[in-house]
ROZAMI-913000 format. One record per residue: residue in one letter; x negated, y, z negated of N, C-alpha, C in turn; residue number from 0. Coordinates in steps of 0.2 Angstrom, whole numbers, plus 5000, padded with zeros to 4 digits. Layout:
% ROZAMI-913000
R,aa,nu,nv,nw,cau,cav,caw,cu,cv,cw,i
R,A,X,Y,Z,X,Y,Z,X,Y,Z,NUM .
...
% end
This chain:
% ROZAMI-913000
R,aa,nu,nv,nw,cau,cav,caw,cu,cv,cw,i
R,M,5015,5033,4954,5013,5030,4961,5015,5024,4961,0 .
R,N,5018,5021,4967,5020,5015,4967,5017,5011,4974,1 .
R,A,5016,5005,4975,5015,5002,4981,5018,4994,4981,2 .
R,V,5018,4992,4987,5021,4985,4988,5016,4983,4992,3 .
R,L,5014,4976,4990,5008,4974,4994,5010,4967,4997,4 .
R,Q,5009,4966,5002,5012,4960,5006,5004,4956,5008,5 .
R,R,5004,4950,5006,4999,4946,5009,5001,4944,5017,6 .
R,V,4996,4946,5020,4996,4946,5028,4991,4942,5032,7 .
R,S,4993,4938,5036,4990,4936,5041,4988,4938,5048,8 .
R,F,4992,4944,5050,4992,4951,5052,4996,4956,5052,9 .
R,A,4994,4962,5054,4999,4968,5052,4995,4973,5057,10 .
R,K,5000,4977,5059,5000,4983,5063,5004,4987,5063,11 .
R,V,5002,4994,5064,5006,5000,5063,5007,5004,5069,12 .
R,E,5012,5006,5073,5013,5010,5079,5016,5016,5078,13 .
R,V,5013,5021,5082,5017,5028,5082,5017,5028,5091,14 .
R,G,5023,5030,5092,5025,5032,5099,5022,5026,5103,15 .
R,G,5023,5020,5102,5021,5015,5106,5013,5014,5106,16 .
R,N,5009,5017,5102,5002,5018,5102,5000,5014,5094,17 .
R,V,4996,5007,5096,4993,5005,5089,4988,5010,5086,18 .
R,I,4990,5011,5080,4984,5016,5076,4981,5012,5071,19 .
R,G,4984,5008,5068,4981,5003,5063,4982,4996,5064,20 .
R,E,4977,4991,5062,4980,4985,5065,4974,4979,5060,21 .
R,I,4977,4975,5056,4973,4971,5052,4973,4964,5054,22 .
R,E,4969,4959,5051,4970,4952,5053,4972,4951,5045,23 .
R,K,4969,4945,5042,4970,4942,5035,4969,4949,5031,24 .
R,G,4973,4948,5027,4972,4954,5022,4979,4958,5016,25 .
R,L,4979,4963,5015,4984,4967,5012,4987,4972,5016,26 .
R,M,4994,4972,5017,4999,4977,5022,5001,4981,5015,27 .
R,I,5000,4986,5014,5001,4991,5007,5006,4997,5009,28 .
R,L,5012,4998,5007,5015,5003,5008,5015,5007,5000,29 .
R,L,5013,5014,5001,5011,5017,4997,5017,5024,4994,30 .
R,G,5020,5025,4990,5024,5030,4987,5022,5033,4982,31 .
R,V,5022,5040,4983,5018,5045,4979,5024,5051,4976,32 .
R,S,5024,5050,4969,5030,5054,4965,5027,5061,4963,33 .
R,H,5032,5065,4963,5030,5072,4961,5026,5073,4954,34 .
R,D,5025,5067,4950,5021,5068,4945,5015,5064,4943,35 .
R,D,5013,5060,4950,5007,5056,4951,5000,5061,4949,36 .
R,E,4996,5058,4946,4989,5062,4945,4984,5057,4948,37 .
R,K,4977,5060,4948,4971,5055,4949,4971,5050,4946,38 .
R,E,4972,5050,4940,4973,5043,4934,4977,5037,4938,39 .
R,D,4984,5038,4941,4987,5035,4943,4985,5031,4950,40 .
R,L,4981,5035,4954,4978,5033,4958,4973,5028,4958,41 .
R,Q,4969,5030,4954,4962,5026,4951,4964,5020,4948,42 .
R,W,4970,5021,4943,4973,5012,4942,4974,5009,4945,43 .
R,L,4978,5012,4951,4982,5007,4956,4976,5005,4961,44 .
R,A,4971,5009,4962,4968,5007,4968,4963,5001,4965,45 .
R,K,4961,5000,4958,4958,4996,4956,4963,4989,4954,46 .
R,K,4967,4989,4953,4974,4985,4953,4975,4982,4960,47 .
R,I,4976,4984,4964,4976,4983,4971,4970,4979,4973,48 .
R,V,4963,4981,4973,4959,4977,4974,4956,4970,4969,49 .
R,G,4960,4971,4964,4957,4967,4959,4963,4961,4959,50 .
R,M,4970,4962,4962,4975,4958,4963,4972,4952,4966,51 .
R,R,4974,4945,4962,4973,4939,4964,4979,4934,4966,52 .
R,I,4980,4936,4972,4986,4933,4977,4984,4930,4983,53 .
R,F,4978,4928,4983,4975,4925,4989,4973,4917,4987,54 .
R,S,4975,4911,4991,4974,4905,4989,4966,4904,4989,55 .
R,D,4965,4900,4983,4958,4897,4984,4959,4890,4985,56 .
R,E,4952,4885,4986,4952,4880,4988,4956,4874,4987,57 .
R,E,4959,4875,4981,4964,4871,4977,4971,4873,4979,58 .
R,G,4972,4879,4984,4979,4883,4985,4982,4886,4979,59 .
R,K,4978,4888,4974,4982,4892,4968,4980,4898,4971,60 .
R,M,4984,4903,4969,4983,4911,4971,4978,4914,4964,61 .
R,N,4971,4914,4967,4966,4914,4961,4962,4919,4964,62 .
R,K,4962,4922,4972,4957,4925,4974,4960,4931,4976,63 .
R,S,4956,4938,4975,4957,4946,4977,4956,4946,4984,64 .
R,V,4959,4951,4987,4956,4953,4994,4950,4953,4996,65 .
R,Q,4945,4956,4990,4939,4955,4991,4935,4949,4992,66 .
R,D,4938,4945,4987,4936,4938,4988,4936,4934,4993,67 .
R,V,4941,4937,4997,4942,4931,5004,4940,4937,5011,68 .
R,V,4936,4941,5009,4933,4948,5013,4940,4950,5019,69 .
R,G,4945,4951,5015,4951,4954,5018,4951,4961,5019,70 .
R,N,4956,4962,5025,4956,4968,5026,4961,4972,5023,71 .
R,I,4963,4979,5024,4968,4984,5020,4971,4987,5026,72 .
R,L,4978,4987,5026,4982,4992,5030,4987,4997,5025,73 .
R,L,4985,5003,5026,4989,5007,5022,4994,5011,5023,74 .
R,I,4999,5012,5022,5004,5016,5024,5009,5019,5019,75 .
R,S,5009,5027,5021,5012,5030,5015,5019,5030,5017,76 .
R,Q,5023,5029,5012,5031,5027,5014,5034,5031,5006,77 .
R,F,5038,5038,5009,5039,5042,5003,5047,5038,5001,78 .
R,T,5050,5034,5005,5057,5030,5002,5056,5026,4997,79 .
R,L,5050,5023,4994,5048,5019,4989,5050,5023,4983,80 .
R,Q,5050,5029,4983,5052,5034,4977,5059,5036,4978,81 .
R,A,5063,5032,4980,5072,5032,4981,5075,5031,4975,82 .
R,S,5079,5035,4973,5082,5034,4967,5090,5032,4969,83 .
R,T,5094,5026,4967,5098,5023,4970,5104,5022,4964,84 .
R,K,5103,5027,4959,5107,5026,4954,5114,5030,4954,85 .
R,K,5116,5036,4959,5122,5038,4959,5123,5036,4967,86 .
R,G,5129,5035,4968,5131,5034,4974,5129,5028,4980,87 .
R,N,5130,5030,4986,5127,5025,4991,5120,5028,4994,88 .
R,R,5119,5034,4995,5115,5037,4997,5109,5039,4994,89 .
R,P,5102,5036,4996,5097,5037,4990,5094,5045,4990,90 .
R,S,5091,5046,4984,5090,5053,4983,5082,5052,4983,91 .
R,Y,5078,5056,4986,5070,5056,4987,5068,5061,4983,92 .
R,I,5073,5065,4977,5070,5070,4973,5063,5070,4970,93 .
R,G,5062,5063,4968,5056,5060,4965,5050,5060,4968,94 .
R,A,5049,5060,4976,5045,5060,4979,5040,5067,4980,95 .
R,A,5035,5066,4980,5030,5071,4981,5031,5074,4988,96 .
R,H,5029,5081,4988,5030,5086,4994,5022,5083,4996,97 .
R,P,5023,5085,5005,5017,5084,5008,5010,5087,5004,98 .
R,D,5012,5093,5002,5006,5097,5000,5002,5092,4995,99 .
R,K,5006,5089,4991,5003,5085,4985,5000,5076,4988,100 .
R,A,5005,5075,4991,5006,5069,4994,5000,5066,4997,101 .
R,I,4999,5071,5003,4994,5070,5008,4987,5069,5004,102 .
R,P,4985,5073,5001,4979,5073,4997,4977,5066,4994,103 .
R,L,4982,5065,4988,4982,5058,4985,4984,5052,4990,104 .
R,Y,4987,5053,4996,4987,5047,5001,4979,5046,5003,105 .
R,E,4975,5052,5005,4970,5053,5008,4964,5050,5003,106 .
R,E,4965,5051,4998,4959,5050,4991,4961,5043,4990,107 .
R,M,4968,5040,4990,4967,5033,4990,4965,5029,4996,108 .
R,I,4964,5031,5003,4960,5028,5007,4955,5027,5005,109 .
R,A,4951,5034,5004,4943,5033,5002,4942,5029,4995,110 .
R,T,4947,5029,4991,4945,5025,4985,4945,5017,4985,111 .
R,L,4950,5016,4992,4949,5008,4992,4945,5008,4996,112 .
R,S,4942,5010,5001,4935,5010,5005,4930,5010,5001,113 .
R,D,4929,5014,4996,4924,5014,4991,4924,5006,4989,114 .
R,L,4931,5004,4984,4930,4998,4982,4929,4991,4985,115 .
R,T,4932,4992,4991,4932,4985,4994,4923,4986,4999,116 .
R,G,4922,4993,5000,4914,4992,5006,4919,4991,5012,117 .
R,K,4925,4992,5014,4927,4993,5021,4931,4997,5024,118 .
R,K,4931,4998,5029,4937,5004,5033,4943,5000,5031,119 .
R,I,4947,5007,5029,4954,5005,5029,4958,5007,5034,120 .
R,E,4964,5004,5037,4966,5005,5042,4972,5008,5039,121 .
R,T,4976,5014,5045,4981,5016,5040,4986,5019,5046,122 .
R,G,4992,5020,5042,4996,5024,5047,4997,5031,5048,123 .
R,E,5001,5035,5049,5001,5041,5051,5006,5045,5047,124 .
R,F,5003,5050,5042,5008,5052,5037,5013,5056,5040,125 .
R,G,5021,5054,5039,5026,5057,5041,5027,5057,5047,126 .
R,A,5023,5052,5050,5027,5049,5058,5032,5045,5056,127 .
R,D,5034,5044,5062,5040,5038,5065,5036,5032,5065,128 .
R,M,5036,5028,5061,5030,5022,5062,5034,5014,5063,129 .
R,Q,5032,5010,5068,5034,5005,5067,5030,4999,5065,130 .
R,V,5030,4995,5060,5026,4991,5056,5028,4985,5059,131 .
R,S,5024,4980,5060,5024,4973,5062,5019,4969,5057,132 .
R,L,5023,4964,5055,5017,4960,5050,5019,4953,5051,133 .
R,L,5016,4949,5049,5017,4940,5047,5015,4940,5039,134 .
R,N,5020,4940,5035,5019,4939,5029,5017,4932,5027,135 .
R,D,5012,4932,5024,5007,4924,5022,5012,4923,5016,136 .
R,G,5015,4917,5015,5017,4914,5010,5024,4913,5010,137 .
R,P,5030,4918,5011,5029,4924,5008,5025,4926,5002,138 .
R,V,5021,4932,5001,5019,4935,4994,5020,4943,4995,139 .
R,T,5024,4945,4991,5025,4951,4992,5026,4954,4984,140 .
R,I,5021,4958,4982,5021,4962,4974,5023,4969,4974,141 .
R,F,5025,4971,4971,5029,4977,4967,5024,4981,4961,142 .
R,I,5019,4986,4962,5015,4989,4957,5017,4997,4956,143 .
R,D,5018,4999,4949,5021,5005,4948,5015,5007,4944,144 .
R,S,5012,5012,4945,5006,5015,4940,5011,5017,4933,145 .
R,K,5016,5019,4932,5020,5021,4927,5020,5015,4922,146 .
R,D,5019,5008,4925,5019,5002,4920,5012,5001,4918,147 .
R,K,5008,5005,4919,5001,5003,4916,5001,5004,4908,148 .
R,K,5004,5007,4903,5004,5008,4898,5008,5003,4894,149 .
% end
C-alpha cells in the first residue's frame, strides 16, 4: 500500500461537476492499494500518515503533524500509484488490487484515519472519474510505501 501525501492549504475533489470532498489546511492523500496488501499494511500506513511531521512549527521548522495543527484529510483512492513502468511506455497495473479487495481496504483506511485523528475524513469516490484541485503548501509532497516498513 502506498500513499502520496501533499501538505495543502486547500483541496477538493469533484465528480460530474459536483464537489464531493473538500478541506482547508491539512493533507490531500492519494492512496494506492496493491493485490498483496493486508490489514497490517493499512494500520502501519495510517499511523505513519497521522504522525508525519511535515507542518511548520512556530520557528518555521517541519516539526508538527496533521493532528498537531488540527488539520483535515482528503483521501482519494488512486490505483495508478501501483503502476509498473519497467517495460515499454504503457504502464502496467497488474499489481493494483481488484475492487473486491481495494474497496474494503480503502473504506477501512477512512475509518482508521478518522479514529486516529478524531475527525471526519473527506473522500473521493472509488472508481469514479474525479477532478482534484489543490494548493500545495510548500510545496511539500511525501511518498510512503508500506513495503518499506521493514
